C-alpha positions, 0 to 999 in steps of 0.5 A, spaced: 499 499 500 502 506 497 502 512 503 497 517 502 500 523 497 506 518 495 506 514 488 510 508 486 513 507 479 518 503 476 525 506 476 526 506 468 520 511 469 524 516 473 531 515 472 536 513 466 539 506 468 546 506 465 551 500 464 558 500 464 564 498 461 567 491 460 574 490 461 579 486 456 576 489 449 582 488 444 583 492 438 582 499 440 583 504 435 584 511 439 585 508 446 585 512 453 586 510 460 581 512 465 580 511 472 574 506 473 570 504 479 569 496 480 564 493 485 570 493 490 569 501 490 562 501 491 560 499 498 554 500 502 553 507 504 560 510 501 564 510 495 571 506 497 577 510 493 582 507 496 584 503 490 582 506 483 584 502 477 584 504 470 581 501 464 582 503 456 576 505 452 576 509 445 577 516 446 570 518 443 566 514 448 569 518 454 563 522 454 558 516 454 561 513 459 563 518 464 560 519 471 556 525 473 556 528 480 549 525 482 549 518 479 547 513 484 552 507 483 549 500 485 552 493 484 549 488 480 551 483 486 556 478 489 554 476 496 547 477 498 548 483 502 551 486 496 545 486 492 543 494 491 548 497 495 551 503 493 552 510 494 551 517 490 557 519 486 559 526 488 564 527 482 571 526 486 574 523 480 573 526 473 573 523 468 571 517 471 567 510 469 564 505 472 565 497 470 559 493 467 558 490 474 556 497 477 550 500 474 550 508 474 542 511 475 541 518 473 535 520 476 530 525 474 531 530 479 524 533 479 521 527 481 527 523 485 532 525 489 539 521 488 540 521 496 533 518 497 534 513 491 540 510 494 537 510 501 531 506 498 535 501 494 539 500 500 534 499 505 530 493 507 525 495 502 530 495 497 534 489 499 527 485 499 525 486 492 532 485 489 533 478 493 526 476 490 528 477 483 535 476 483 539 470 480 542 465 485 547 460 486 551 458 492 552 464 497 551 469 491 546 473 487 545 478 482 540 482 478 540 485 471 539 491 468 532 489 466 530 487 474 533 494 476 529 498 471 523 495 474 525 496 481 518 499 484 520 506 487 516 509 492 516 517 491 514 522 496 513 529 494 520 532 493 520 536 500 519 530 504 524 526 500 529 532 502 527 532 509 528 524 509 535 525 506 537 530 511 535 526 517 538 520 514 544 524 513 545 526 520 545 519 522 550 518 517 555 523 519 554 521 526 556 514 524 562 516 520 565 520 526 564 514 530 568 510 525 573 515 524 574 515 532 575 507 532 580 507 526 584 512 530 583 509 537 586 502 533 592 506 530 593 509 537 593 502 540 597 499 535 603 504 536 602 503 543 603 495 542 609 496 538 612 500 543 610 496 549 611 490 547 618 491 544 620 494 550 621 501 547 617 504 552 617 502 559 611 504 564 611 506 571 611 501 576 605 502 581 609 499 587 615 504 586 612 510 583 619 509 578 619 506 571 620 499 570 627 497 569 631 491 568 633 487 561 627 482 558 628 475 558 628 471 551 624 465 552 622 459 547 615 458 546 615 451 548 618 452 554 613 457 557 606 455 553 602 449 552 599 447 546 592 444 547 589 441 541 582 441 539 577 435 537 574 433 530 567 432 533 562 429 527 556 432 525 552 426 528 554 428 535 551 435 534 545 437 538 540 443 539 543 444 546 548 442 551 555 444 551 558 449 546 563 447 541 567 453 538 569 452 531 574 456 526 568 460 524 566 463 530 572 467 531 571 474 529 576 478 525 576 482 532 578 476 535 572 475 539 568 469 539 562 469 536 557 464 538 551 466 535 552 461 530 553 455 535 553 448 535 552 443 541 554 437 543 550 433 549 552 434 556 553 427 557 558 426 551 561 433 553 564 429 559 568 424 555 571 430 552 573 435 558 581 435 555 578 439 550 575 444 555 577 451 554 578 456 560 578 463 561 583 468 557 585 462 553 588 464 546 586 460 540 590 459 534 587 457 527 593 452 525 591 450 518 587 452 512 586 459 509 585 463 515 591 459 519 594 464 524 588 467 526 587 469 533 581 468 538 580 470 545 576 466 550 572 470 555 568 467 561 561 469 558 562 463 552 564 458 557 563 452 558 565 450 551 570 445 547 575 446 542 573 444 535 579 441 530 584 445 526 585 450 532 590 450 538 589 453 545 595 457 548 596 457 555 601 459 559 605 454 563 607 458 569 604 464 571 610 467 575 614 467 568 608 469 563 602 472 564 596 469 560 593 476 559 600 478 557 600 472 552 594 475 549 597 481 547 603 479 545 600 472 541 600 476 534 607 478 535 609 471 536 605 468 530 607 474 525 614 472 527 613 464 526 609 466 519 616 470 517 620 463 517 615 459 513 615 459 506 610 456 500 605 451 502 607 451 510 604 458 511 597 455 511 600 450 516 602 450 523 607 445 526 608 444 533 615 442 533 617 448 529 612 453 532 614 451 539 621 454 537 619 461 536 623 465 541 621 472 544 622 477 549 618 478 556 619 482 562 618 481 569 611 479 570 610 485 574 611 489 568 607 484 563 601 485 568 602 493 567 603 492 560 597 488 559 592 492 563 594 498 559 593 494 552 586 491 555 584 498 557 585 501 550 581 494 547 575 496 552 575 503 549 575 500 542 569 495 544 565 501 547 566 505 540 564 499 536 558 497 541 556 505 539 557 504 532 553 497 532 547 501 536 547 507 531 547 503 525 541 498 528 537 505 530 538 508 523 536 501 519 530 501 523 529 509 522 530 507 514 524 502 514 519 507 517 521 513 513 522 510 506 516 506 506 511 512 509 510 508 516 513 514 519 511 521 516 516 527 517 513 534 517 515 537 510 513 545 512 520 545 516 523 544 509 519 549 505 520 554 511 527 553 510 
């Protein structure tokens, strides 16, 4: 049902849908190199210009394929979440083209504002339409220009579109600010880690009020850490509830353990596999496969849990020599050092005998504790910002669903008065 005062029309009635340039054309007579945007450049709600490649086209085709400020860039597909994603091109590079896997939609500004269309296509309303008509294969989906042209665009009056776009833009700015704060905090923490974990910066000992002193001791991994292997649980052992099993796929890019997609084994079976039980603050290491070297960090909230195959749990042998919390922070340096010593296919496979030979330097356990607390505080600051970002995105998503479908109406007189 169309809200009162709104219209609904196919996209082709209110915009020109332009396809892009195909790669690999041979025998060009008067070629020129021009920057062009790929699917990787067109993200959900922003254009990523960190890596812009060039393409050869005929000189006389430049005007035909050049993007204009205000064009809405949309991807034809890929992963399910990529359908319909995009943003408004602001003319950051001129001239610039779009690849044939990216659509450029040029709206009739008298009827449809680019920012409103970009928001609508990326909303639940837009994604529902694109998924309903997309060509699907395993984990992939795509749409063609015909399906895009038939996209049923909801059309509020222009003043209402302007107000909606203004509201969503305010949320976008807040989200962008938070993302920058996260990036800055992550860079600051990385720099702090490099200084503290290499002993280039020494912290103040709270017991003496003076900077820590003394040489750091070089140790071998196998002397101070025990490696616990996971178990190859079979799918037939899984149940709907019981004891959680941590798999490689549960390790998020941040290192947190995400058990939203969790499998279980019955508690009575779990009792037989107690040697694979995880402990609070265990460091998990993926030791084989495409993500070999990836680290995960166990927290109290995911316990009790068992460790699945293809991972090790790293646990300090003696807390008076190596703090488990310090191990968490220095683990990345240890893994990086090991990876540098490996060549070819060995990069995708950790062997215990060679991994345990990796050496690294550690300070006194008191200094380890202070370093770990400092870095943990930096982690918590980043986690708070990430939680804020997730909240803002969820709130914006809910607001979009209401505003862009007319379930929640805005006061247009504010726009007209301005």
